[in-house]
N, C-alpha and C positions, 0 to 999 in steps of 0.2 A: 504493500500500501504506499502511497506516495508521504510525503512528509510536508505539511503544511505549516504556516505561519498563521495561527488563528489570533483574532482579535474578538474580544467580547464585546457586544452590544452596550452603548452607552444607555439604552431603556430596558436593561435587566430587572428584575423583580427580585426579591431577596431570594438567597439559595442559588440553585441553578437554572432557574426558570428564565434561560437566556437562549439568544441565538449566537452564534459563533459564525465568524466570516472570513475567508481567506481568497485573496484577490491574487490572480495573476493577469497579465496582458490578455491573455485568451480565455479564461475563464473565471467564473465566481463560486467559491465552494462554500456551503452552509450547512451547519449542524448545529443540535441542540445539545450537545453533551460535551463538555470539558474535557473528559478523559476518555480514552479508547476501550472497548469499541465502539465506536459510534457511526451511525450512517452519515453519508455525507451526499448531499445533493449539488450537483453541478449544472450549472447553466452558462450561457453566455453572458458577456456585457451588455449586451443589447437588450436582451430579454430580462435582466435584472433590473436595468434602469427603467423600462417599461413598467415593471411591476412598482418598483419606487413612485414613478411618475402617478400610477392609476392609485396607490393607495393613498398618495398625498391628496390628491384631487377627488377621491371617491368615485372614480372612472371606472366605466369597465374595461377589463383588459382586452386587448387587439392581439391576435396572435402574430408572433414575430418570427420569421422564417429566416433560416442561415444561407438562402439563395441570393 
């Protein structure tokens, strides 16, 4: 499994109720656990940016394709 440099979200609740993120130029990796084993969701920077825009504006998501 690849080694990622994880950063904890600044919006964490008490304890481990957090999202951890690791960004590379080609991908955004997300997990909900600080220690292994942890499931990792990987997405493109464009798709992650679209998600953040939708969350911030309460807008519906429009699919982003890699084409």
